[in-house]
Every structure is written in C-alpha cells, then in structure tokens.
N, C-alpha and C positions, 0 to 999 in steps of 0.2 A: 579486539573485543567489542562488545556492544557499547560500552561506556565511551570508549575512545571515538567510535563512529558518531555516537550522539554528540559529543563535544565538538567534532569537526562541523557536523551539520548546524549546530547551534552558532558556532563561530562564523560560518559562512553565510548565515541568515541575518547578520547584525543590521543590515539595511532594511529588512522586512519583518514583519511580525509573524511569528511561527504559530500556527493554529494547532498542529498536531505532528507527531512522528508515528508511522505506522511501519512495524517490523514485518516486511515481506521477503526477507532474504532467502527463504527457501522455494520461492516461486520465480519462474522464468518471467523477465521483464515484459515479454511479448504476450503473456498470458495475465497481465494486470491491467485493469481499467480504472481510470479516475474520472468521475463526472461530477459536475456542479449543476444542481437543479432543485428549485424548490427551497432555497435557502440552505441546502445541505451539500456537503462534499461526501460522495459515496466512493469507497475503494472496494474493488472486487478482484480477487486473485483466485485462479484455479489451477490445478495440477492434477494429471492423470499419468500414471506409471504402469508399465506392464513388465512383469518379471517372469522368466521361465524356471520353473523348479522341477525337480523329479517327478512331482505329481501332476504337472501340467502348467498352464499359464495362471498367474495371479495378477490381479489389478489392485491398484490402490488410487484413491481419489481423495484430494483436498480441496477445500473451498473456504475461502476466508471473505467475510464481508464486514466493512466498518462504515457506519454513518456519522458524520460529525456535523452538527449545526453550526451555521456561520454566526459569528457575534453580530450584535445589533450594530448597523451602520456599515457593515461590509457588504459590497455589492458582488454579485456572482461573477462579473467580469473582471474583478480585481484578484481573483484567486489564481495563483500559480502553483505548480508542484514539480517535483523532480524525484526520480528514482535513482 
C-alpha cells in the first residue's frame, strides 16, 4: 500500500531530512529525470503507450512535472534522491 511504502521511506531516511515524496510508481524509472537547478528540485516523468484495438492503433501519453523549492540554507550539491 502507499502508506506502508511511505513509512518505509520515512524510516530509511532517518539520517537525512526529507524534502518531498513524489509518487511516480506508474512510470518507468528510465523515463524519470530529477534535476536540481536554480534552488529547485524538478521531477519529470513521461510515459507513452501504444495499444492495438479492432479500430486500429491507439496511443496514450502521460507527463508529470513537479518543482520543489529548496529550503533556505540547503545547497544544491547537498540534494540526493532515490527512486
């Protein structure tokens, strides 16, 4: 469940301060990028799927973007992330 994953993440981050949790479970980790620039953390995830139906091919596309401002005093090189 989401709550149990959240609890595991919070427990594993006890040595570090946690800035944010972003749910990108529906995206392929290879299609997720995280960047830190200009005092912000940016998470970008994209997914494109192709399905064949009796009427032909159908495509679906999802894109997720989240920007989080770093708290005062946190330097960009201090930021770490995990998927």
